N, C-alpha and C positions, 0 to 999 in steps of 0.2 A: 841820478842826479845830487850830484857833485855840493858841498854844502862849505860856505866860506866863514873863515875862523873869525871874521869879525861879526859875521851875524851867531854863531857858536855863543861869543865873548858876550854881546849883547842881548841874549836869551837869558843866558846865565845872571848877567845885572839887572836884566829887569825885574827875574824873581828874586834872586837875593840882594836886594839894592845896596850893601853895606862890603860887597865880596871884592876882593882882589882876585880878578883873572887873569891867566898866562896862557894861552895858547900856541900847540907848536905842531905842524904841519909836520907830519913824519916820514910820508913819503913825496909829497910836493905834489899830489895825488888829489888834493880836495874831499879824500874819502878815512885818511889813516891819522887820530892827532891826539895828540895827548892833551891834557890840561890841569892845571896846577890851581884850583879857587882854596882861598886861606878868607876867612868870614868869621866873626863874632858871632856870626847864628848858629855853626856851631856845636857852641860849647855846650857842655853838657849832654851832644850827642854821640850814639855809637857811629863808629865808619860808615856800617850798612846804612844807617838813619842819614848820615851826611850826603853821601851816595846819591839815595835815595831822592833829596833835595834836589840836588843838581839836575838826574834824571828827569824828574817832575818839571824842572825849568825848561828844559829840553823840548817839552812838548810832543811827547810821540817820534821826535825826529831819529832817534836813535833805530839803527837798523834798516831805516828807511832812505833820505837823503844823507844823515850819518851813519856811516859804515861801521866803525871802531874808535873807540873814545879809552885812551889810558886816562883813569882819572885819579888825581892823590886831591886831597882834602886837608883841611887843619885848620885850628884856630890862630889867630895871629900870635906869632911868639912861640909856635910848636911848628912851624913848617922846617923841613928836611933839605 
């Protein structure tokens, strides 16, 4: 079962309320996405901790409804 980009964005923003989220459907299949998440909440956290915050926001959907997510995270002003 595929997952909609808007649903991914909502889950992340519901959990990380100040996040700026950009989602791209990489294959047009609703199964492979790229996400850029920028949030002040990431300040002082390692990249692993930042990614863990996003995965927690997805509430266990990774590997099930959401097959693949190429994830980038950053604090505001440090995005590439």
